[in-house]
DOLUMRO-414325 format. One record per residue (C-alpha): x, y, z. Coordinates in Angstrom, 3 decimals. Each point is the difference from the previous one (the first is absolute). Layout:
BEGIN
       c1       c2       c3
        X        Y        Z
...
//
This chain:
BEGIN
       c1       c2       c3
   -2.557    7.067   10.760
   -0.761   -1.898    3.197
   -1.284    2.706    2.367
   -0.794    0.209    3.672
   -3.650    0.797    0.725
   -3.343   -0.786   -1.618
   -2.533    1.867   -2.127
    2.718    1.866   -1.893
   -1.090    2.706   -2.431
    0.405   -0.071   -3.782
    2.862    2.518    0.245
    2.550   -2.807    0.300
   -0.725   -1.257   -3.549
    1.230    1.150   -3.413
   -0.954    3.535   -0.996
   -2.506    0.055   -2.903
   -0.269   -3.809   -0.161
   -2.379    0.184   -2.986
   -1.924    2.431   -2.233
   -3.720   -0.212   -0.750
    0.225    1.935   -3.264
    2.519    1.321   -2.482
   -0.777    3.511    1.226
    1.111   -1.057    3.498
    3.181   -1.391   -1.528
    0.667    3.330   -1.728
   -0.542    1.965    3.199
    2.303   -2.198    2.065
    2.825   -0.252   -2.553
    0.073    3.628   -1.136
    3.286    0.443    1.859
    2.917   -2.410   -0.096
    0.596   -2.201    3.043
    3.051   -1.979    1.041
    0.177   -3.753   -0.452
   -0.896   -2.078    3.055
    3.508   -0.851    1.107
   -0.929   -2.985    2.180
   -1.334   -1.957   -3.009
    2.834   -2.033   -1.580
    0.330    0.053   -3.766
   -0.918   -3.060   -2.022
    2.846   -2.416   -0.707
   -0.655   -2.855   -2.456
    0.528   -3.631    0.843
    2.425   -2.249   -1.834
   -1.686   -1.637   -3.005
   -0.050   -3.787   -0.249
    2.843   -1.525   -1.991
   -1.834   -3.075   -1.320
   -1.663    1.901   -2.849
   -3.457   -1.113    1.148
   -2.632    2.720   -0.384
   -2.327   -0.764    2.894
   -3.024    2.188    0.634
    0.055    2.605    2.740
   -2.317    0.836    2.878
   -1.765    3.337    0.411
   -1.904    0.503    3.261
   -2.765    2.630   -0.018
   -0.709    1.022    3.589
   -3.643    1.096    0.302
   -0.582    0.007    3.759
   -2.892    1.781    1.736
    0.257    2.997   -2.315
    3.694    0.532    0.728
    1.950    2.005    2.586
   -1.141   -2.083    2.963
    3.470   -0.454    1.500
    0.114    0.739    3.715
    3.002    0.170    2.324
   -1.981   -1.098    3.054
   -1.290   -3.508   -0.802
    0.957   -3.046   -2.035
   -1.424    0.042   -3.522
    0.483   -1.523   -3.451
    3.467   -0.034   -1.557
    1.365   -1.721   -3.107
    2.984   -2.290    0.570
    0.642   -1.878   -3.253
    2.076    2.581   -1.846
    2.518   -2.644   -1.099
   -2.634   -1.438   -2.376
   -1.418    3.366   -1.105
    1.347    2.237   -2.792
   -2.410    2.955    0.032
   -2.304    1.260    2.749
   -2.888    2.394   -0.704
   -1.442    2.066    2.838
   -3.632    0.287   -1.098
   -2.858    2.167    1.242
   -2.976    1.787   -1.521
    1.400    3.526    0.254
    0.835    1.697   -3.281
    3.731   -0.045    0.780
    1.094   -2.660    2.488
    3.553    0.399    1.286
    1.667   -2.986    1.685
    0.789    0.727    3.670
    3.721    0.519    0.440
    0.328   -2.982    2.329
   -1.390   -2.384   -2.609
    2.369    1.367   -2.638
    2.937   -0.415    2.388
   -0.918   -3.620    0.750
   -0.349   -0.799   -3.716
    3.287    1.640   -1.004
    1.947   -1.805    2.726
   -0.782   -3.234   -1.834
    0.292    1.236   -3.577
   -3.740    0.350   -0.709
   -1.507    2.858   -2.021
   -2.743    2.078    1.629
   -2.764    1.561   -2.104
   -2.660    2.553    0.857
   -3.461    0.103   -1.570
   -1.678    2.519   -2.304
   -3.666   -0.955   -0.237
   -3.065    1.441   -1.735
   -3.310   -1.686    0.800
   -3.636    1.000    0.050
   -0.640    3.614   -1.082
    3.694    0.724   -0.588
    0.069    0.709   -3.732
    0.617    3.713    0.533
    3.178   -0.768    1.928
    1.180   -2.379   -2.764
   -0.440    2.879   -2.452
    1.960    2.254    2.343
    2.722   -2.650    0.230
    0.445    0.079   -3.777
   -0.349    3.683   -0.836
    1.405    1.429    3.239
   -1.517    2.318    2.625
   -2.262    2.866   -1.037
    1.475    3.502   -0.169
    0.364    1.938    3.226
   -3.047    2.064    1.051
   -0.001    3.641   -1.165
    1.347    2.697    2.342
   -2.457    1.898    2.262
   -0.072    2.860   -2.485
   -0.065   -0.292   -3.737
   -0.827   -2.921   -2.215
    2.071   -2.952   -1.243
   -0.799   -2.129   -3.012
    2.263   -2.592   -1.589
   -0.166   -2.563   -2.797
    2.061   -1.706   -2.689
    0.708    1.261   -3.452
   -1.793   -2.209   -2.529
    1.673   -3.442    0.003
   -0.806   -3.151   -2.015
    0.396   -2.504    2.848
   -3.093   -1.471    1.601
    1.165   -0.567    3.557
    2.758    2.010    1.692
    2.248   -1.876    2.406
    1.812    1.753    2.835
    3.069   -1.327    1.822
   -1.039    1.842    3.178
   -1.313   -2.922    2.090
    2.586   -2.424   -1.357
    2.625    2.322    1.453
   -1.872    0.536    3.269
   -0.529   -3.702    0.601
    3.623   -0.823   -0.854
    1.206    2.727    2.346
   -2.290   -1.330    2.711
    1.382   -3.523   -0.405
    3.569    1.297    0.143
   -0.758    2.113    3.085
   -1.698   -2.866    1.886
    2.517   -2.593   -1.176
   -2.256   -2.522   -1.773
    0.408   -1.485   -3.461
   -3.066    0.364   -2.161
   -3.760    0.073   -0.481
   -2.889   -2.360   -0.570
   -2.383    1.784   -2.411
   -3.649   -1.009    0.446
   -2.541    1.802   -2.200
   -3.299   -1.618    0.979
   -2.352    2.561   -1.489
   -1.178    0.389   -3.616
    1.692    2.619   -2.162
   -2.584    1.778   -2.154
    2.765    1.417   -2.164
    0.188   -3.464   -1.554
    3.062   -1.242   -1.866
    1.431    3.528   -0.376
    0.086    0.446    3.762
    1.354   -3.507    0.491
    2.786    0.645   -2.499
    0.829    3.251    1.792
    0.056   -1.918    3.295
    2.596   -2.435   -1.367
    2.129    2.976   -1.077
   -0.226    1.314    3.573
    0.961   -3.424    1.380
    3.125    0.104   -2.167
    0.817    3.421    1.452
   -0.405   -1.393    3.510
    2.394   -2.861   -0.816
    2.591    2.456   -1.266
   -0.355    2.302    3.006
    0.202   -2.937    2.417
    3.099   -1.378   -1.717
    1.706    3.375    0.158
   -0.938    0.933    3.569
   -0.225   -3.393    1.747
    2.307   -2.190   -2.092
    0.088   -2.616   -2.728
   -1.736   -2.493    2.300
   -3.139    2.180    0.268
   -3.201   -1.785   -0.962
   -3.390    1.131   -1.319
   -2.554   -2.833    0.152
   -3.338    0.175   -1.870
   -3.049   -1.690    1.536
   -2.356   -1.801   -2.374
   -2.992    2.386    0.023
   -1.017    2.495   -2.693
    0.519   -1.162   -3.602
    0.976    1.761   -3.236
   -3.494    1.377   -0.770
   -0.354    1.561    3.451
   -2.401   -2.589    1.405
    0.631   -1.559    3.409
    0.242   -3.702   -0.879
    2.377   -2.204    1.955
    1.613   -2.521   -2.374
    1.617   -2.346    2.559
    2.909   -0.483   -2.396
    2.237    1.835   -2.436
   -1.611    0.516   -3.420
   -0.474    2.599   -2.740
   -2.485    1.988    2.117
    2.627    0.921    2.613
    3.272   -0.528   -1.870
    0.696    3.748   -0.592
   -0.151    0.639    3.743
    2.425   -2.854    0.673
    2.428    1.202   -2.662
   -0.022    3.474    1.517
    0.714   -1.410    3.481
    2.713   -2.189    1.508
   -2.272   -2.785    1.221
   -3.587   -1.227   -0.016
   -2.342   -1.177    2.799
   -2.973   -2.007   -1.283
   -3.385   -0.074    1.689
   -0.637   -3.128    2.057
   -3.255   -1.520   -1.355
    1.662   -2.031   -2.750
   -0.813   -3.592   -0.988
    2.855   -2.519    0.210
    0.797    0.167   -3.724
    0.892    3.715    0.106
    3.581   -0.157    1.342
    1.012   -2.216   -2.934
   -1.843    2.304   -2.433
    1.789    3.005    1.486
    3.403   -1.622   -0.478
   -0.814   -0.982   -3.577
   -1.230    3.499   -0.808
    3.087    1.609    1.503
    2.311   -2.213   -2.057
   -1.835    1.090   -3.166
    0.845    3.692    0.572
    2.747    1.520   -2.149
    3.129    0.001    2.239
    0.845    3.497   -1.229
   -3.095    1.273    1.859
    1.345   -1.473    3.258
    3.384    1.732   -0.139
    1.316    1.916    2.962
   -0.663    3.580   -1.029
   -2.285    1.719   -2.490
    2.305    3.003    0.063
    3.737   -0.095   -0.562
    0.342    3.076    2.202
   -1.131   -1.775    3.165
    2.892   -0.569    2.381
    0.057   -2.363    1.812
   -1.863   -2.191   -2.503
   -3.455   -1.291    0.876
   -0.697   -3.600    0.988
   -0.437   -2.596   -2.753
   -3.073   -2.217    0.049
   -0.176   -3.775    0.318
   -2.521   -2.601    1.136
    1.066    0.868    3.538
   -1.381    3.527   -0.593
   -3.544   -1.405   -0.022
   -1.439   -0.569    3.474
   -3.108   -2.179   -0.065
   -2.327    1.094    2.784
   -1.157   -2.231    2.861
   -2.422    1.375    2.592
    0.647   -1.598    3.376
   -3.520    1.076    1.024
   -1.481   -2.130   -2.836
   -2.484    2.337   -1.691
   -0.090   -1.986   -3.226
    3.650   -1.008    0.143
    0.718   -3.511   -1.255
    0.218   -2.459    2.895
   -2.087    2.155    2.350
    2.841    1.966    1.591
    1.451   -0.613    3.445
    1.535   -3.450    0.262
   -1.434   -0.745   -3.445
    2.290    2.594   -1.602
    2.516   -2.754   -0.701
   -2.324   -1.209   -2.778
    0.291    3.335   -1.782
    3.766    0.077    0.531
    0.254   -3.500   -1.434
   -1.492    1.227   -3.287
    2.148    3.139   -0.053
    2.991   -2.317    0.434
    2.759    2.537    0.754
    2.706   -2.665   -0.064
   -1.039   -1.699   -3.240
   -2.026    2.410   -2.134
    1.985    2.983    1.264
   -2.901    2.392    0.668
    0.149    2.061    3.147
   -2.800    0.099    2.578
   -1.631    2.838    1.910
   -1.602   -0.826    3.338
   -2.674    2.513    0.941
   -1.082    0.442    3.632
    2.468   -2.410    1.621
   -0.887    1.438    3.435
   -3.192   -2.075   -0.293
    1.585   -2.223    2.632
   -0.487    2.813    2.533
   -3.168    1.706   -1.178
   -2.010   -3.205   -0.440
    0.906   -1.246    3.487
    0.231    3.104    2.163
   -3.592   -0.067    1.272
    0.061   -3.647    1.006
    0.130   -1.022    3.648
    3.514   -0.538    1.287
    1.656    1.911   -2.826
    3.358    1.543    0.835
    3.343    0.514   -1.676
    1.190   -3.524    0.762
   -3.118   -1.518   -1.576
    0.470    2.158   -3.087
    3.696   -0.877   -0.246
   -0.873   -3.708   -0.142
   -2.691    0.661   -2.648
    2.378    2.179   -2.028
    2.704   -2.661    0.038
   -2.535   -2.595   -1.111
   -0.805    2.037   -3.132
    3.591    0.838   -0.906
    1.950   -2.980    1.323
   -2.411   -2.903    0.353
   -0.818   -2.301    2.938
    2.396   -1.476    2.532
    2.710   -2.001   -1.693
   -0.252    2.197   -3.117
    1.121    3.228    1.587
   -1.821    1.418    3.043
    3.158    0.878    1.863
    0.694   -3.254    1.872
    1.100   -3.538   -0.565
   -0.989   -2.526    2.592
    2.590   -0.796    2.608
    0.153   -3.615    1.256
   -2.926   -0.998    2.159
   -2.111    3.037   -0.809
   -2.275   -1.490   -2.633
   -1.562    2.561   -2.262
   -2.124   -0.773   -3.011
   -1.062    2.281   -2.784
   -2.556    2.762    0.459
   -2.890   -0.292   -2.426
   -0.089    2.728   -2.640
   -3.522    1.486   -0.389
   -0.114   -0.001   -3.811
   -3.337    1.473   -1.124
   -2.298   -2.101   -2.196
    0.486    0.540   -3.695
   -2.514    2.559   -1.358
   -2.774   -1.794   -1.875
    0.640    1.871   -3.238
    3.705   -0.899    0.080
    0.708   -3.611   -0.815
    3.297   -1.160    1.533
    2.718   -1.069   -2.406
    2.245   -3.034    0.365
    2.832    2.519    0.346
   -1.170    0.691    3.571
   -0.303   -3.545    1.271
    3.353    0.116    1.773
   -1.612    1.614    3.028
    0.673    3.164    1.938
    3.203    1.935   -0.578
    0.934    3.103    2.020
    0.653    3.298   -1.763
    3.777   -0.127    0.424
    0.143   -3.346   -1.833
   -0.652    1.852   -3.275
    2.772    2.597    0.236
    3.768    0.002    0.361
    1.622    1.197    3.191
    2.133    3.074   -0.702
    2.953    1.358    1.953
    0.208    3.497    1.519
    2.271    2.529   -1.761
    3.753   -0.569    0.251
    1.267    1.559    3.272
    2.450    1.988   -2.134
   -3.017    2.030   -1.156
   -1.895   -0.088    3.301
    1.079   -1.258    3.398
   -1.873   -3.170    0.850
   -1.474    0.189    3.482
   -2.682   -2.069    1.627
   -1.390   -0.157    3.506
   -2.460   -2.652   -1.264
   -2.846    2.473    0.472
   -3.392   -0.632   -1.701
   -0.977    3.650    0.463
   -1.959   -0.540    3.227
    0.879   -0.607    3.621
   -1.093    0.045    3.626
    3.079    1.756    1.358
    3.046    1.968   -1.126
    3.587   -0.776    0.898
    3.149    2.107   -0.146
    3.233   -1.961    0.490
   -1.939   -2.773    1.700
   -1.850    2.277    2.440
   -3.813    0.107   -0.183
   -0.846    3.697   -0.358
   -3.661   -0.489   -0.942
   -2.469   -2.569    1.278
   -3.033    0.044   -2.289
   -1.549   -3.260    1.085
   -3.808    0.102    0.399
   -1.587    1.584    3.017
   -3.567    0.631    1.035
   -1.668    1.930   -2.820
    3.284    0.280   -1.894
    0.818   -1.878   -3.182
    3.328   -1.712   -0.190
    3.144    1.031   -1.770
    1.020    2.290   -2.817
    0.285   -0.040   -3.798
    2.705    1.706   -2.052
    0.801   -1.363   -3.451
    3.032    2.325   -0.086
    1.689   -2.311    2.537
   -0.753   -3.163   -1.977
    3.002   -2.098   -1.032
    0.691   -3.444   -1.421
   -1.097   -2.904    2.197
    3.010   -2.064   -1.066
   -1.040   -1.635   -3.268
    1.991   -3.213    0.563
   -0.965   -0.468    3.649
   -3.624    1.191   -0.022
   -2.497   -1.548   -0.568
    1.715   -3.424   -0.167
    3.610   -0.473    1.170
    2.286   -1.800   -2.445
    2.510   -1.689    2.312
    2.703   -2.356   -1.178
    2.818   -1.835    1.760
    3.249    1.933   -0.025
    3.063   -1.947   -1.071
   -0.302   -3.736   -0.565
   -3.563   -1.291   -0.576
   -1.604   -1.797    2.901
   -2.364   -2.960    0.012
   -2.410    1.291    2.636
   -2.875    2.313   -0.888
    0.504    3.733    0.101
   -1.226    1.795    3.125
   -3.604    1.165   -0.041
   -0.440    3.752   -0.130
   -2.534    2.719    0.560
    0.358    3.632   -0.949
   -2.360    2.811    0.975
   -0.197    3.708    0.636
    0.404    0.769    3.703
   -1.268    3.391    1.192
    1.133   -0.422    3.596
    3.648    0.862   -0.621
    2.043    2.080   -2.405
    3.347    1.632   -0.624
   -0.850    3.016   -2.152
   -3.639    0.046   -1.073
   -3.142   -1.822    1.055
    0.759   -3.724   -0.096
    2.432   -2.821   -0.662
   -0.017   -3.128   -2.132
   -0.020   -2.987    2.322
    1.487   -3.310   -1.094
   -0.777   -3.098    2.095
    2.052   -3.114   -0.714
   -0.590   -3.484    1.393
    2.399   -2.862   -0.794
   -0.844   -3.632    0.619
    2.317   -2.141    2.080
    2.399   -2.193   -1.941
    2.386   -2.838    0.680
    2.552    1.069   -2.611
    3.547   -0.003    1.330
    0.752    3.509   -1.166
   -3.325    1.480    1.132
    1.394    1.793    3.049
    0.584    2.966   -2.354
   -2.271    0.661   -2.952
   -0.050    3.012   -2.286
   -2.702    1.452   -2.270
   -0.042    2.714   -2.637
   -2.972    2.383    0.384
   -0.391    2.380   -2.973
   -1.797    3.255    0.889
    0.024    2.405   -2.963
    0.926   -0.154   -3.688
    1.690    3.090   -1.467
    1.659    1.083   -3.239
    3.705    0.897    0.419
    2.317    1.573   -2.564
    2.997   -2.288   -0.686
    3.303    1.376    1.251
   -1.702    2.450    2.350
    0.576   -0.345    3.744
   -3.065    0.110    2.249
   -0.313    0.394    3.757
   -2.757   -2.009    1.654
   -1.406    0.021    3.519
   -2.517   -2.103    1.853
   -1.451    0.745    3.440
   -1.365   -3.031    1.846
   -0.913   -1.369    3.414
   -0.056   -3.605    1.216
   -2.995   -0.269    2.317
   -0.106   -3.691    0.884
    2.082   -3.115   -0.523
   -1.076   -3.137    1.807
   -0.381   -3.768   -0.183
   -3.367   -1.737   -0.092
    0.106   -0.243    3.794
    0.134    3.797    0.225
    3.618    0.150    1.055
    0.932    3.531   -0.953
    3.655    0.225   -0.841
   -0.010   -3.622   -1.117
    0.611    1.201   -3.548
    3.051    2.013   -1.071
   -0.445    2.181   -3.089
    2.563    1.409   -2.387
   -1.363    2.473   -2.543
    1.713    1.707   -2.938
   -1.122    2.411   -2.716
    0.889   -1.280   -3.463
   -0.797    0.182   -3.730
   -0.540   -2.643   -2.686
   -0.506    0.279   -3.750
   -3.690    0.060   -0.870
   -2.327   -1.247   -2.727
    1.424    0.631   -3.456
    3.439    0.890    1.397
    1.144   -3.435    1.143
    3.305    0.386   -1.876
    1.160    3.165    1.740
    2.434    0.068    2.905
   -0.681    1.899    3.217
    2.846    1.315    2.154
   -1.123    0.403    3.623
    2.187    1.923    2.411
    0.408   -0.382    3.734
   -3.214    0.169    2.035
    0.113    2.570    2.797
   -2.476   -0.351    2.877
   -0.995    2.841    2.333
   -2.253   -0.104    3.054
   -2.776    2.589   -0.041
   -2.590    1.041    2.573
   -3.012   -2.011    1.245
    1.624   -3.350   -0.778
    0.462    0.679   -3.719
    3.094   -0.989   -1.963
    1.350    1.339   -3.286
    2.154   -1.720   -2.592
    1.621    1.785   -2.920
    1.980   -1.290   -2.951
    1.366    1.217   -3.338
   -0.888   -1.966   -3.136
    1.179    0.120   -3.620
   -1.679   -1.929   -2.822
    1.965   -1.137   -3.058
   -1.863   -0.254   -3.302
   -0.995   -3.514   -1.031
    1.419   -1.463   -3.200
   -3.471   -0.550   -1.496
   -1.703    3.140    1.275
   -1.393    2.493   -2.519
   -1.425    2.531    2.450
    1.564    3.082    1.551
   -0.617   -1.347    3.496
    0.186   -3.348    1.735
   -2.627   -1.412    2.333
    1.227   -0.681    3.525
   -1.773   -1.477    2.985
    0.747    1.647    3.342
   -0.570   -2.235    2.964
    1.236   -1.576    3.189
    2.097   -3.068    0.677
   -1.285   -1.375    3.297
    1.879   -2.721    1.825
   -1.610   -1.684    3.014
    1.589   -2.424    2.430
   -1.628   -2.123    2.709
    1.447   -2.259    2.642
   -2.548   -2.681   -0.870
   -0.843    0.087   -3.754
   -2.604   -2.712    0.463
   -2.293    2.557    1.619
   -2.109    2.438   -1.962
    1.328    3.532    0.309
   -1.343    3.376   -1.007
    1.055    3.610   -0.215
   -1.580    3.304   -0.958
    1.627    2.925   -1.728
   -1.262    3.560   -0.456
    1.146    1.924   -3.062
   -0.213    3.746    0.530
    1.842    1.461   -2.968
    1.888   -0.883   -3.192
    1.966    2.556   -2.016
    2.164   -0.053   -3.141
    1.758    2.959   -1.608
    3.128    0.631   -2.098
    3.284    0.223    1.886
    1.744    3.344   -0.024
    3.113   -1.436   -1.631
    1.084   -3.434   -1.195
    1.230   -2.397    2.694
    3.665    0.376   -0.980
    0.008    3.808    0.036
    2.855    1.350    2.111
   -1.358    3.496    0.440
   -3.566    0.656    1.077
   -1.692    3.392    0.290
   -1.293    1.049    3.410
   -3.582   -0.827    0.798
   -2.202    3.045   -0.377
   -2.731    0.460    2.584
   -3.339    1.552   -0.837
   -1.558    1.759    2.945
   -3.051    2.131    0.749
    1.173    3.606    0.202
   -3.036    1.713    1.500
   -3.786   -0.380    0.365
   -2.802    2.558   -0.238
   -3.688   -0.142    0.927
   -2.748    1.946   -1.769
   -3.484    0.033    1.608
   -2.743   -0.590   -2.532
   -3.198    0.798    1.879
   -0.957    2.355    2.789
   -0.194   -1.325    3.570
   -3.758    0.561   -0.082
   -0.241   -2.687   -2.701
    1.975   -2.338    2.209
   -2.071    0.515    3.127
   -3.252   -0.201   -1.926
    0.541   -2.790   -2.506
    3.342   -1.727   -0.323
    0.817   -0.479    3.655
   -1.882   -0.349    3.255
   -1.433    3.332    1.243
    2.446    1.799    2.261
   -0.927    2.029    3.118
    0.319    3.743   -0.148
    3.567    0.992    0.709
    1.396   -3.409   -0.950
    2.503   -0.575   -2.733
   -1.349   -1.075   -3.398
    1.994   -1.841   -2.624
   -0.396    1.215   -3.582
    0.557   -2.578   -2.751
    2.677    0.838   -2.473
    2.893   -1.226   -2.077
    3.510   -0.984    0.984
    2.689    0.516   -2.648
    3.735   -0.478    0.148
    3.228    0.455   -1.897
    2.728   -2.596   -0.506
    3.741    0.392   -0.252
    2.972   -2.215   -0.791
    2.962   -0.167    2.363
    3.513   -1.427   -0.296
    2.205   -1.328    2.800
    2.617    2.377    1.463
    3.027    0.634   -2.176
    3.448    1.450    0.651
    2.913    0.543   -2.342
    2.849   -2.519    0.249
    3.040    1.010    2.056
    2.367   -0.700   -2.880
    0.346    2.732   -2.618
   -2.289   -0.225   -3.013
    2.033   -0.554   -3.144
   -1.400    1.821   -3.055
    0.611   -2.976   -2.302
   -1.598   -2.615    2.274
   -2.759   -1.687   -2.126
   -1.852   -1.326    3.073
   -2.954    2.238    0.982
   -0.255    1.067    3.623
   -3.579   -1.294    0.138
   -2.515   -1.954   -2.044
   -3.737    0.495   -0.139
   -2.795   -2.322   -1.022
   -0.792    0.542   -3.677
   -3.336    1.676   -0.794
   -1.585   -0.195    3.465
   -3.800   -0.249   -0.166
   -2.221    2.807    1.198
   -0.220   -0.288    3.805
   -3.765   -0.571    0.003
    0.494   -2.949   -2.373
    2.189   -1.712    2.600
   -2.906   -0.184    2.459
   -2.925   -2.412   -0.235
   -2.030    1.916    2.584
    0.277    1.934    3.264
   -1.221   -0.773    3.512
   -1.656    2.881    1.852
    0.076    0.300    3.802
   -1.654    2.486    2.371
    0.877    1.145    3.523
   -2.122    2.277    2.181
    1.879    3.037    1.314
   -0.808    1.697    3.292
    0.767    3.379    1.524
    2.785   -1.398    2.145
    1.663   -1.585   -3.054
    0.699    3.287   -1.712
   -0.473    0.476   -3.688
    3.029    2.158   -0.681
    3.227   -1.249   -1.599
    2.029    0.578    3.157
   -1.983   -2.593    1.922
    1.265   -3.594   -0.057
   -1.625   -2.209   -2.619
   -2.105   -2.882    1.315
    1.064   -3.490   -1.053
   -1.750   -0.941   -3.279
   -0.523   -3.504    1.383
   -2.726    1.539    2.202
   -2.041    0.982   -3.069
   -2.986   -2.020   -1.215
   -0.173   -1.314   -3.548
   -3.008    1.489   -1.816
    0.327   -1.142   -3.610
    2.012   -0.382   -3.185
    0.112    1.879   -3.280
   -1.011   -1.465   -3.338
   -3.796    0.085   -0.023
   -0.249    3.254   -1.972
    3.013   -0.354   -2.319
    2.027    2.771    1.605
    3.537   -1.076    0.825
    0.851    2.860    2.346
   -3.319    0.842    1.586
   -2.526   -1.358    2.505
   -3.556    1.196    0.653
   -0.637    0.023    3.758
   -3.587   -0.905    0.770
   -0.693    0.777    3.695
   -1.278   -3.537    0.480
    3.546   -1.223   -0.661
    0.902    1.417    3.416
   -2.377   -2.332    1.821
    2.097   -1.936    2.466
    2.886    2.500    0.070
    0.870    0.349    3.659
   -0.911    3.423    1.387
   -1.965    1.167   -3.044
   -3.112    0.727    2.030
   -2.066    2.916   -1.225
   -1.416    0.820    3.442
    0.836    3.304    1.645
    2.271    0.439    3.000
    3.675    0.314    0.752
    0.771   -3.524   -1.170
   -1.504    0.506   -3.441
    2.672   -0.181   -2.721
    1.449    3.281   -1.210
    1.119   -1.446   -3.288
    0.952   -3.088   -1.942
    3.339   -1.095   -1.410
    0.038   -2.041   -3.198
    2.960   -2.212   -0.920
    0.607   -1.226   -3.555
    1.983   -3.227   -0.435
    0.973   -1.399   -3.419
   -0.108   -3.616   -1.183
    2.198   -0.620   -3.039
   -0.848   -2.034   -3.088
    2.173   -2.732    1.525
   -2.195   -0.149    3.099
    2.496    1.751    2.284
   -1.424    2.290    2.686
    2.356    2.958    0.310
    1.247    0.857    3.494
   -1.470    2.842    2.040
    3.198    2.003   -0.492
   -0.943    0.355   -3.669
   -3.638    0.906    0.649
   -1.613    3.389    0.702
   -2.915    1.450    1.945
   -2.299    3.016    0.157
   -1.936    1.510    2.911
   -3.414    1.582   -0.472
   -1.685    2.054    2.728
   -3.649   -0.875    0.550
   -2.320    3.056   -0.068
   -2.604    0.380    2.726
   -3.621   -0.720   -0.873
   -1.867    3.230    0.759
//
């Protein structure tokens, strides 16, 4: 939710972001609430077809206590979802709920999102409550109330109450499971521990029923079978019952280098019948089966006893876990170390962190920092600050190969098939310094005096183009050429954008050549790998801008470019054929161009998967009058989209396009004007107008184009229907990724009645987007969002605004900004202060 203004209040965040106790959870969930409709559901990725069982990556995000996201400055975001399988939002509250924006970002790329249920310190009473359920309600004001069980032989009763509540909470907030961390001793001993495993099984069943068969309950290596708190650092008999009751296991991180191998050996000794998918035949859908990949060996990026010393020494621990060879999964704890450990150093800013973050995940220059050296630019590798090996940890020969970045240990996975979820990227890392709508800068959040730069909104995060960023993978198009490929650089550019906060900038520099056919050269530039269903037609669009094309002498226009959107078969699908239709190019505003094309993939003869991997990219031809001179050009990528076509390419009859529009908008003030003038907004003079914060909400509708009956008579036996409709249209709110909100001050001479002419919406000022609080059709208006809105002065006098008009403008999942004709507005009269 990029927002205009600074110092925004907490009201723009998720409601009830966490609970400090189970009693708080009971109080907040006593009444049913609707699911957050802006959070997309989880869609699984396509499994690998090579039969190799490589370990997975779980990332446990413990960052400054959690819930530090702010819409008014650049902050930490996670951008390596393509290598991650499960993400845990961790904090030290009893019940930690992932913010809706983080869940949205994870689900866009096929990653599970887990919340955290933690008991630490003096929390044993709440563990008991978790197992046996809440105490009976207090007695009425008059009379007495006593309750108790009839004599029963069992030693420890187990209630399903909190299993149901937590599953309902996950379903309502849209996330996929829980990390269970019981870091306090249980004085009930093995009886209480056994009862706890029964409760964990209930939670698995409730999660499977209410969230889906993909739901996951992960047990953290903590309390053991006798109730003592003794971290084992591996799977063994002391914690096996907890693992068997759960879906997955997260070991503590202070293990010696022999423990991963011991864990694998111990797992393989377990009776396979104990690892089956469901302990109860009545569970539908069935629960997840267990494998070596279900065991996540912990690595603390902060060090704290972790093998290798953490930080840039974490590769030593990952080498022993060996996800690719041994098959164990890994769990990185506190990966935001790259920000927290550096933030107080002189010169720290987002750009410095971004370089440090890339160094940890991608390695130094030449191994994946986002550039490859263009001719004449030199370079050299940046030194990796690997910490010295802890004295008590002798290095093994296994580690002598030198530093390896985190992503080197894990496979790159594709986002969900666009049949299940439209693929859209604006190449946004979840932060920015501006906001753009159809190429127009509507927010400038660059730093000013006393003002931090930019914004952060993980809800807006999209893929960075996994084949183009961090290192482009160019190849010559057509016949191979003898000369070297052009040098390239790729980087995030926050100074321009189409829809969102930035672009992906590609700089290309080609050496001069004496080859006879060098006047026109052509390269293939892959941008994004996706999984497509064979036989299904897909529509694809790219929005781009050519910003410079010149020779080495700076002769702009000395290079002619020809660019085309295209598709190739990808890794593992080399035998499949790709049918690419005609490319259609359209000129947009602010110098942007759009190309669209329809693509169909045919199943490869050797493929054993339900989908085929395709690489979406650009064929770029460049011509120069003098090929012996070095030439260069720069390209901005603003958007890439892929989604299933309405009908197959050879369909002769297509249904009319349905248009989703905003029907009407309402505004509900939340606080009194006295609150505004005293706390949330600058004090207003007596008699001036005061703006009360509140909530915008709106309703959507679906419209069809005009229709008239044919002039010829309708024959009763004619089998052709008079109209066709799209099958099973999605709910209107699902069609929108987010909404832009605009504000316009209204004055006495404008008139606020319907009979007065409406002002042009283009006069309104953009104030923010939805998405930060998980509500699809709502927006909390903090008065500080109106800073910079022309005419919104709170001083008294005739020129003070009488009211404010809010416009709501939708942006679809395909990145299309709907026209003003399909938008709606609401006027709200400002009350006088005093």
